[in-house]
Backbone as CSV, one residue per row, in Angstrom:
resi,resn,N_x,N_y,N_z,CA_x,CA_y,CA_z,C_x,C_y,C_z
1,UNK,-11.070,30.440,-56.293,-9.646,30.713,-56.067,-9.304,30.428,-54.613
2,UNK,-8.095,29.909,-54.434,-7.629,29.632,-53.091,-7.247,30.925,-52.401
3,UNK,-7.567,31.008,-51.113,-7.250,32.201,-50.350,-5.774,32.205,-49.972
4,UNK,-5.169,33.381,-50.089,-3.768,33.522,-49.696,-3.649,33.341,-48.186
5,UNK,-2.605,32.637,-47.763,-2.456,32.358,-46.339,-2.193,33.614,-45.525
6,UNK,-1.700,34.688,-46.195,-1.433,35.935,-45.479,-2.692,36.777,-45.300
7,UNK,-3.743,36.469,-46.040,-4.976,37.228,-45.936,-5.824,36.710,-44.768
8,UNK,-6.475,37.637,-44.097,-7.339,37.260,-42.987,-8.630,36.658,-43.519
9,UNK,-9.180,35.651,-42.836,-10.436,35.056,-43.305,-11.600,36.023,-43.120
10,UNK,-12.613,35.868,-43.947,-13.798,36.712,-43.848,-14.613,36.328,-42.618
11,UNK,-15.030,37.336,-41.858,-15.781,37.124,-40.629,-17.129,37.824,-40.762
12,UNK,-18.212,37.082,-40.490,-19.548,37.664,-40.545,-19.953,38.098,-39.154
13,UNK,-20.302,39.377,-39.027,-20.710,39.920,-37.731,-22.147,39.518,-37.467
14,UNK,-22.405,38.994,-36.268,-23.747,38.544,-35.898,-24.166,39.277,-34.637
15,UNK,-25.358,39.842,-34.630,-25.899,40.540,-33.464,-27.244,39.946,-33.098
16,UNK,-27.665,40.205,-31.864,-28.936,39.681,-31.402,-30.105,40.359,-32.098
17,UNK,-29.883,41.565,-32.631,-30.965,42.254,-33.338,-31.351,41.541,-34.633
18,UNK,-30.465,40.743,-35.178,-30.777,40.001,-36.400,-31.649,38.786,-36.115
19,UNK,-31.678,38.360,-34.856,-32.544,37.238,-34.499,-34.002,37.684,-34.458
20,UNK,-34.881,36.714,-34.562,-36.309,37.007,-34.450,-37.063,35.696,-34.319
21,UNK,-38.235,35.783,-33.710,-39.089,34.592,-33.670,-39.940,34.469,-34.926
22,UNK,-39.769,35.417,-35.853,-40.437,35.366,-37.160,-39.447,34.817,-38.186
23,UNK,-39.891,33.815,-38.924,-39.050,33.187,-39.944,-39.756,33.242,-41.295
24,UNK,-38.952,33.351,-42.346,-39.442,33.254,-43.714,-38.787,32.039,-44.351
25,UNK,-39.613,31.155,-44.876,-39.137,29.909,-45.475,-39.399,29.986,-46.974
26,UNK,-38.350,29.924,-47.745,-38.449,29.991,-49.205,-38.171,28.623,-49.827
27,UNK,-38.476,28.523,-51.099,-38.261,27.311,-51.898,-39.056,26.119,-51.373
28,UNK,-40.261,26.406,-50.874,-41.151,25.329,-50.461,-41.890,24.831,-51.716
29,UNK,-41.920,23.532,-51.957,-42.620,23.040,-53.152,-44.078,23.492,-53.174
30,UNK,-44.554,23.992,-54.349,-45.936,24.472,-54.496,-46.877,23.298,-54.711
31,UNK,-47.021,22.508,-53.649,-47.867,21.310,-53.708,-48.970,21.360,-52.662
32,UNK,-49.170,22.533,-52.051,-50.164,22.629,-50.984,-49.760,21.856,-49.749
33,UNK,-48.485,21.944,-49.403,-47.936,21.153,-48.277,-47.708,22.028,-47.045
34,UNK,-48.612,22.975,-46.803,-48.462,23.835,-45.630,-48.568,23.076,-44.327
35,UNK,-49.455,22.103,-44.253,-49.606,21.323,-43.009,-48.350,20.485,-42.726
36,UNK,-47.790,19.898,-43.772,-46.555,19.122,-43.576,-45.402,20.020,-43.136
37,UNK,-45.332,21.238,-43.688,-44.279,22.175,-43.278,-44.466,22.601,-41.823
38,UNK,-45.705,22.822,-41.425,-45.981,23.187,-40.026,-45.575,22.070,-39.074
39,UNK,-45.887,20.827,-39.423,-45.491,19.703,-38.559,-43.966,19.578,-38.472
40,UNK,-43.286,19.899,-39.560,-41.823,19.844,-39.538,-41.245,20.866,-38.574
41,UNK,-41.748,22.097,-38.604,-41.214,23.139,-37.727,-41.688,22.972,-36.285
42,UNK,-42.805,22.304,-36.057,-43.276,22.075,-34.690,-42.361,21.136,-33.912
43,UNK,-41.528,20.401,-34.619,-40.595,19.509,-33.918,-39.562,20.283,-33.096
44,UNK,-39.397,21.563,-33.364,-38.362,22.358,-32.690,-38.942,23.421,-31.771
45,UNK,-40.247,23.428,-31.573,-40.844,24.367,-30.642,-42.281,24.686,-31.022
46,UNK,-42.936,25.431,-30.134,-44.342,25.782,-30.350,-44.457,26.876,-31.411
47,UNK,-45.270,26.621,-32.413,-45.491,27.562,-33.513,-46.845,28.228,-33.322
48,UNK,-46.861,29.586,-33.304,-48.109,30.320,-33.152,-48.872,30.433,-34.475
49,UNK,-48.164,30.620,-35.583,-48.852,30.853,-36.847,-47.952,30.433,-38.003
50,UNK,-48.543,29.900,-39.024,-47.832,29.500,-40.244,-48.762,29.727,-41.437
51,UNK,-48.318,30.573,-42.367,-49.193,30.894,-43.506,-48.343,31.249,-44.721
52,UNK,-48.886,31.041,-45.925,-48.137,31.398,-47.136,-48.157,32.919,-47.350
53,UNK,-47.095,33.395,-48.023,-46.943,34.827,-48.293,-47.023,35.047,-49.800
54,UNK,-48.047,35.796,-50.222,-48.214,36.093,-51.649,-47.398,37.304,-52.067
55,UNK,-47.037,38.143,-51.066,-46.309,39.366,-51.422,-44.858,39.076,-51.768
56,UNK,-44.308,37.972,-51.261,-42.919,37.654,-51.537,-42.770,37.102,-52.960
57,UNK,-41.546,37.245,-53.457,-41.245,36.715,-54.796,-41.190,35.196,-54.729
58,UNK,-42.064,34.571,-55.450,-42.115,33.112,-55.485,-41.674,32.631,-56.860
59,UNK,-41.127,31.441,-56.897,-40.760,30.826,-58.158,-41.980,30.229,-58.839
60,UNK,-41.792,29.733,-60.035,-42.947,29.133,-60.740,-43.465,27.885,-60.062
61,UNK,-42.630,27.193,-59.323,-43.067,25.944,-58.692,-42.796,25.935,-57.179
62,UNK,-42.533,27.098,-56.604,-42.220,27.167,-55.168,-43.085,28.235,-54.505
63,UNK,-43.259,28.063,-53.185,-44.003,29.018,-52.357,-43.098,29.551,-51.251
64,UNK,-43.555,30.648,-50.632,-42.870,31.262,-49.495,-43.837,31.264,-48.322
65,UNK,-43.331,30.800,-47.158,-44.177,30.722,-45.963,-43.616,31.628,-44.864
66,UNK,-44.552,32.133,-44.081,-44.238,32.993,-42.927,-44.585,32.226,-41.663
67,UNK,-43.600,32.066,-40.763,-43.788,31.253,-39.553,-43.443,32.104,-38.336
68,UNK,-44.303,32.053,-37.342,-44.100,32.781,-36.085,-44.019,31.776,-34.940
69,UNK,-42.866,31.771,-34.257,-42.661,30.889,-33.101,-43.098,31.593,-31.817
70,UNK,-43.349,30.778,-30.797,-43.747,31.332,-29.505,-42.537,31.879,-28.736
71,UNK,-41.372,31.234,-28.881,-40.157,31.666,-28.175,-39.043,31.904,-29.172
72,UNK,-38.137,32.820,-28.797,-37.022,33.165,-29.678,-36.030,32.009,-29.814
73,UNK,-35.774,31.322,-28.709,-34.788,30.233,-28.786,-35.292,29.070,-29.633
74,UNK,-36.628,28.881,-29.697,-37.172,27.837,-30.568,-36.971,28.208,-32.038
75,UNK,-37.177,29.482,-32.342,-36.953,29.923,-33.721,-35.477,29.800,-34.098
76,UNK,-34.598,30.128,-33.175,-33.161,30.006,-33.436,-32.781,28.552,-33.698
77,UNK,-33.330,27.660,-32.904,-33.026,26.240,-33.058,-33.556,25.712,-34.388
78,UNK,-34.785,26.122,-34.749,-35.378,25.649,-36.002,-34.605,26.161,-37.217
79,UNK,-34.177,27.415,-37.174,-33.404,27.952,-38.304,-32.082,27.214,-38.465
80,UNK,-31.416,26.937,-37.354,-30.135,26.244,-37.426,-30.276,24.831,-37.980
81,UNK,-31.382,24.174,-37.655,-31.559,22.790,-38.077,-32.172,22.653,-39.471
82,UNK,-33.051,23.570,-39.838,-33.825,23.390,-41.073,-33.335,24.238,-42.232
83,UNK,-32.394,25.134,-42.006,-31.840,25.867,-43.139,-31.011,24.911,-44.003
84,UNK,-31.252,24.909,-45.294,-30.655,23.990,-46.254,-31.166,22.550,-46.077
85,UNK,-32.308,22.405,-45.412,-32.905,21.077,-45.219,-33.696,20.699,-46.478
86,UNK,-33.580,19.456,-46.918,-34.281,18.974,-48.111,-35.694,18.564,-47.712
87,UNK,-36.687,19.287,-48.269,-38.091,19.037,-47.941,-38.842,18.777,-49.242
88,UNK,-39.310,17.547,-49.405,-40.053,17.112,-50.604,-39.272,17.404,-51.895
89,UNK,-37.991,17.166,-51.838,-37.160,17.321,-53.022,-36.546,18.690,-53.199
90,UNK,-36.961,19.692,-52.413,-36.404,21.041,-52.516,-35.597,21.367,-51.256
91,UNK,-34.570,22.170,-51.445,-33.732,22.600,-50.320,-34.288,23.921,-49.780
92,UNK,-34.738,23.898,-48.531,-35.369,25.066,-47.931,-34.347,26.167,-47.640
93,UNK,-34.798,27.421,-47.761,-33.997,28.588,-47.402,-34.725,29.307,-46.267
94,UNK,-34.184,29.193,-45.041,-34.819,29.748,-43.850,-34.024,30.982,-43.413
95,UNK,-34.714,32.088,-43.178,-34.073,33.337,-42.757,-34.929,34.021,-41.699
96,UNK,-34.271,34.861,-40.863,-35.000,35.635,-39.861,-35.755,36.775,-40.548
97,UNK,-36.837,37.220,-39.904,-37.625,38.355,-40.408,-37.887,39.336,-39.266
98,UNK,-36.840,40.044,-38.798,-37.046,40.964,-37.667,-37.894,42.182,-38.015
99,UNK,-38.112,42.462,-39.275,-38.903,43.631,-39.631,-40.393,43.432,-39.345
100,UNK,-40.795,42.206,-38.997,-42.171,41.969,-38.597,-42.372,42.156,-37.091
101,UNK,-41.335,42.437,-36.357,-41.434,42.554,-34.903,-42.088,43.875,-34.512
102,UNK,-42.799,43.816,-33.402,-43.323,45.025,-32.783,-42.325,45.520,-31.739
103,UNK,-42.619,46.657,-31.149,-41.725,47.200,-30.129,-41.632,46.274,-28.918
104,UNK,-42.749,45.696,-28.515,-42.744,44.770,-27.379,-41.956,43.500,-27.706
105,UNK,-42.036,43.054,-28.955,-41.255,41.880,-29.358,-39.755,42.147,-29.247
106,UNK,-39.330,43.327,-29.689,-37.903,43.677,-29.628,-37.439,43.797,-28.180
107,UNK,-38.250,44.420,-27.324,-37.881,44.538,-25.909,-37.775,43.153,-25.258
108,UNK,-38.736,42.320,-25.554,-38.711,40.969,-24.976,-37.494,40.189,-25.469
109,UNK,-37.135,40.365,-26.734,-35.975,39.662,-27.279,-34.690,40.108,-26.614
110,UNK,-34.511,41.416,-26.453,-33.290,41.932,-25.828,-33.220,41.561,-24.349
111,UNK,-34.372,41.596,-23.657,-34.377,41.225,-22.246,-34.065,39.736,-22.073
112,UNK,-34.623,38.923,-22.956,-34.302,37.494,-22.873,-32.836,37.209,-23.143
113,UNK,-32.260,37.950,-24.100,-30.836,37.773,-24.387,-29.984,38.202,-23.210
114,UNK,-30.368,39.287,-22.545,-29.608,39.751,-21.383,-29.638,38.709,-20.261
115,UNK,-30.810,38.127,-19.995,-30.913,37.101,-18.961,-30.100,35.858,-19.329
116,UNK,-30.107,35.530,-20.608,-29.345,34.359,-21.050,-27.846,34.558,-20.842
117,UNK,-27.339,35.742,-21.174,-25.910,36.025,-20.992,-25.544,36.033,-19.515
118,UNK,-26.405,36.647,-18.687,-26.131,36.659,-17.241,-26.148,35.246,-16.662
119,UNK,-27.067,34.420,-17.162,-27.090,33.037,-16.690,-25.824,32.275,-17.045
120,UNK,-25.314,32.505,-18.252,-24.059,31.846,-18.636,-22.891,32.330,-17.793
121,UNK,-22.853,33.652,-17.525,-21.762,34.195,-16.705,-21.820,33.622,-15.296
122,UNK,-23.019,33.591,-14.710,-23.155,33.062,-13.347,-22.834,31.581,-13.278
123,UNK,-23.240,30.847,-14.326,-22.915,29.413,-14.327,-21.415,29.193,-14.439
124,UNK,-20.734,30.046,-15.250,-19.273,29.927,-15.342,-18.603,30.250,-14.032
125,UNK,-19.112,31.286,-13.339,-18.535,31.622,-12.027,-18.772,30.519,-11.018
126,UNK,-19.982,29.955,-11.027,-20.273,28.873,-10.083,-19.385,27.661,-10.342
127,UNK,-19.101,27.373,-11.628,-18.205,26.258,-11.938,-16.800,26.526,-11.420
128,UNK,-16.336,27.785,-11.568,-14.997,28.132,-11.075,-14.944,27.993,-9.561
129,UNK,-16.000,28.488,-8.878,-16.037,28.397,-7.410,-16.072,26.940,-6.965
130,UNK,-16.871,26.114,-7.654,-16.930,24.699,-7.306,-15.586,24.006,-7.521
131,UNK,-14.903,24.376,-8.618,-13.589,23.773,-8.878,-12.596,24.173,-7.794
132,UNK,-12.605,25.463,-7.404,-11.694,25.911,-6.348,-12.016,25.245,-5.026
133,UNK,-13.324,25.124,-4.716,-13.716,24.483,-3.458,-13.300,23.017,-3.426
134,UNK,-13.521,22.316,-4.540,-13.126,20.909,-4.602,-11.615,20.753,-4.503
135,UNK,-10.881,21.709,-5.124,-9.418,21.638,-5.048,-8.942,21.866,-3.627
136,UNK,-9.572,22.843,-2.944,-9.182,23.086,-1.550,-9.510,21.902,-0.670
137,UNK,-10.702,21.329,-0.850,-11.076,20.169,-0.042,-10.153,18.995,-0.309
138,UNK,-9.776,18.813,-1.594,-8.861,17.728,-1.936,-7.502,17.946,-1.307
139,UNK,-7.030,19.217,-1.331,-5.739,19.529,-0.707,-5.798,19.279,0.792
140,UNK,-6.921,19.700,1.422,-7.073,19.460,2.855,-7.099,17.979,3.185
141,UNK,-7.774,17.177,2.344,-7.807,15.733,2.571,-6.421,15.130,2.426
142,UNK,-5.658,15.599,1.425,-4.310,15.072,1.241,-3.431,15.395,2.432
143,UNK,-3.542,16.641,2.953,-2.740,17.026,4.121,-3.116,16.194,5.334
144,UNK,-4.446,16.021,5.547,-4.885,15.231,6.693,-4.422,13.782,6.588
145,UNK,-4.491,13.218,5.379,-4.020,11.847,5.177,-2.526,11.742,5.439
146,UNK,-1.766,12.752,4.970,-0.321,12.747,5.187,0.002,12.837,6.679
147,UNK,-0.712,13.727,7.403,-0.477,13.845,8.845,-0.866,12.565,9.565
148,UNK,-1.972,11.973,9.139,-2.398,10.720,9.769,-1.365,9.618,9.554
149,UNK,-0.800,9.553,8.356,0.234,8.560,8.087,1.471,8.813,8.947
150,UNK,1.861,10.098,9.081,3.018,10.414,9.919,2.769,10.028,11.371
151,UNK,1.559,10.383,11.882,1.246,10.069,13.277,1.216,8.557,13.488
152,UNK,0.604,7.837,12.547,0.530,6.390,12.690,1.921,5.754,12.645
153,UNK,2.809,6.281,11.782,4.170,5.741,11.717,4.924,6.010,13.011
154,UNK,4.735,7.241,13.576,5.400,7.556,14.848,4.871,6.681,15.976
155,UNK,3.532,6.486,16.010,2.968,5.623,17.034,3.475,4.191,16.886
156,UNK,3.622,3.728,15.651,4.110,2.376,15.436,5.532,2.221,15.959
157,UNK,6.392,3.217,15.658,7.770,3.157,16.151,7.798,3.190,17.666
158,UNK,6.921,4.061,18.278,6.884,4.167,19.740,6.427,2.863,20.367
159,UNK,5.400,2.239,19.807,4.915,0.976,20.345,5.948,-0.130,20.208
160,UNK,6.644,-0.143,19.065,7.672,-1.167,18.881,8.798,-0.994,19.893
161,UNK,9.174,0.284,20.173,10.232,0.515,21.163,9.777,0.101,22.551
162,UNK,8.488,0.395,22.885,7.982,-0.014,24.198,7.933,-1.533,24.319
163,UNK,7.517,-2.193,23.264,7.477,-3.645,23.298,8.874,-4.240,23.431
164,UNK,9.836,-3.601,22.756,11.204,-4.101,22.861,11.743,-3.938,24.274
165,UNK,11.378,-2.771,24.919,11.840,-2.576,26.297,11.139,-3.517,27.266
166,UNK,9.857,-3.800,26.992,9.101,-4.643,27.917,9.433,-6.125,27.773
167,UNK,10.013,-6.526,26.685,10.329,-7.947,26.490,11.443,-8.386,27.433
168,UNK,11.241,-9.469,28.140,12.303,-9.950,29.049,13.489,-10.519,28.267
169,UNK,14.677,-10.333,28.877,15.898,-10.822,28.240,16.049,-12.303,28.571
170,UNK,16.013,-13.091,27.563,16.130,-14.538,27.755,17.586,-14.949,27.682
171,UNK,18.004,-15.686,28.681,19.382,-16.163,28.729,19.431,-17.598,28.188
172,UNK,20.376,-17.811,27.338,20.493,-19.108,26.692,21.351,-20.019,27.550
173,UNK,20.885,-21.212,27.704,21.638,-22.169,28.490,22.934,-22.541,27.785
174,UNK,23.968,-22.776,28.587,25.273,-23.120,28.016,25.289,-24.542,27.464
175,UNK,24.304,-25.352,27.868,24.265,-26.725,27.388,23.530,-26.867,26.061
176,UNK,22.974,-25.762,25.565,22.201,-25.849,24.333,23.130,-26.030,23.145
177,UNK,22.732,-26.874,22.241,23.522,-27.123,21.046,22.964,-26.275,19.902
178,UNK,23.844,-25.501,19.279,23.431,-24.574,18.229,23.695,-25.110,16.825
179,UNK,24.594,-26.066,16.711,24.997,-26.543,15.387,24.552,-27.986,15.202
180,UNK,24.364,-28.321,13.971,23.983,-29.702,13.665,25.178,-30.654,13.715
181,UNK,26.383,-30.097,13.590,27.580,-30.930,13.608,28.024,-31.169,15.048
182,UNK,28.256,-32.407,15.447,28.703,-32.676,16.835,30.065,-32.062,17.128
183,UNK,30.955,-32.005,16.138,32.289,-31.448,16.385,32.217,-29.975,16.737
184,UNK,31.346,-29.231,16.059,31.198,-27.813,16.362,30.606,-27.615,17.751
185,UNK,29.638,-28.434,18.114,29.071,-28.328,19.455,30.105,-28.662,20.527
186,UNK,30.991,-29.655,20.286,32.064,-29.976,21.237,33.028,-28.811,21.383
187,UNK,33.354,-28.157,20.251,34.259,-27.010,20.309,33.677,-25.892,21.154
188,UNK,32.381,-25.631,20.958,31.716,-24.590,21.746,31.720,-24.957,23.215
189,UNK,31.491,-26.218,23.525,31.474,-26.636,24.924,32.846,-26.479,25.584
190,UNK,33.900,-26.827,24.842,35.246,-26.676,25.389,35.587,-25.208,25.635
191,UNK,35.186,-24.354,24.712,35.463,-22.921,24.895,34.730,-22.387,26.105
192,UNK,33.510,-22.804,26.302,32.747,-22.344,27.459,33.370,-22.831,28.767
193,UNK,33.848,-24.081,28.769,34.477,-24.601,29.982,35.719,-23.809,30.330
194,UNK,36.528,-23.483,29.331,37.738,-22.699,29.586,37.404,-21.298,30.095
195,UNK,36.359,-20.706,29.510,35.950,-19.379,29.977,35.449,-19.435,31.407
196,UNK,34.730,-20.487,31.761,34.252,-20.628,33.135,35.413,-20.805,34.104
197,UNK,36.458,-21.562,33.719,37.626,-21.748,34.582,38.356,-20.432,34.796
198,UNK,38.507,-19.681,33.718,39.198,-18.391,33.850,38.417,-17.456,34.748
199,UNK,37.109,-17.437,34.626,36.281,-16.551,35.428,36.287,-16.974,36.892
200,UNK,36.266,-18.302,37.162,36.264,-18.778,38.546,37.624,-18.572,39.215
201,UNK,38.709,-18.629,38.453,40.030,-18.420,39.045,40.286,-16.958,39.369
202,UNK,39.577,-16.052,38.707,39.801,-14.625,38.978,38.969,-14.123,40.138
203,UNK,38.118,-14.976,40.759,37.285,-14.579,41.893,37.513,-15.548,43.051
204,UNK,37.286,-15.062,44.258,37.358,-15.918,45.422,36.046,-16.652,45.609
205,UNK,35.960,-17.412,46.674,34.756,-18.178,46.924,33.599,-17.257,47.259
206,UNK,33.860,-16.156,48.006,32.798,-15.220,48.397,32.414,-14.275,47.296
207,UNK,33.022,-14.342,46.178,32.665,-13.469,45.086,33.567,-12.263,44.978
208,UNK,34.512,-12.025,45.942,35.426,-10.899,45.900,36.647,-11.260,45.065
209,UNK,37.219,-10.309,44.428,38.390,-10.600,43.584,39.565,-11.068,44.423
210,UNK,40.339,-12.001,43.874,41.499,-12.553,44.595,42.618,-11.531,44.642
211,UNK,43.341,-11.547,45.824,44.450,-10.612,46.008,45.645,-11.067,45.179
212,UNK,46.372,-10.140,44.724,47.541,-10.435,43.922,48.656,-10.941,44.831
213,UNK,49.268,-12.026,44.425,50.319,-12.625,45.229,51.541,-11.712,45.241
214,UNK,52.033,-11.471,46.491,53.174,-10.555,46.638,54.444,-11.235,46.156
215,UNK,55.236,-10.501,45.460,56.482,-11.029,44.919,57.590,-10.949,45.991
216,UNK,58.468,-11.968,45.999,59.590,-12.020,46.954,60.813,-11.450,46.242
217,UNK,61.386,-10.478,46.898,62.567,-9.831,46.309,63.801,-10.608,46.764
218,UNK,64.389,-11.401,45.841,65.575,-12.208,46.115,66.838,-11.556,45.620
219,UNK,66.713,-10.256,45.319,67.910,-9.607,44.800,68.930,-9.394,45.922
220,UNK,70.146,-9.548,45.582,71.235,-9.428,46.567,71.563,-7.961,46.809
221,UNK,71.685,-7.611,48.086,72.006,-6.256,48.459,73.489,-6.082,48.576
222,UNK,73.961,-4.963,48.167,75.404,-4.673,48.261,75.605,-3.717,49.432
């Protein structure tokens, strides 16, 4: 049946106490393939012991094996990869067996889990610190680049102004022809000649301005 959209999905609670380095493998073909099963599980970590279990309920053509890993994370990895794995035509059923643990095994498992969680927390904090540091350094580089661009632009304007002031003022000769048309050049020459005459008539020979000619009053007196 389809689940109603208003109903919450089923959630399976998982705790570290359910984990174990002891695994029980069911539905193994009863073909005397214990060595092949051991080689399969060794691909995911060091296996301390692997043996068949006669006390477990076995099918008419299947066996049950008990496997002990050296590390908890290897057992976790093997269970995740090999559960529902097809082995010699049968689909394996892999489950944890924490009831085989001793007190020291349980303490070691919980201590390892605590270190693993602390390592993840510290790695997350270090990533955050690195991101903040890189962001600050990037911001500082952007500010420095912006200031450098401003300073360089100001220096460029200052140098251009100094060069403009230092450049000598070149005076163009009045005889220079600016236009390709002879008529335009003649017009310019005539205008310059008239301007020179006006300027020379407004000054004396010594360079002092000419005195204004006094007017004669010819009006008749009564």
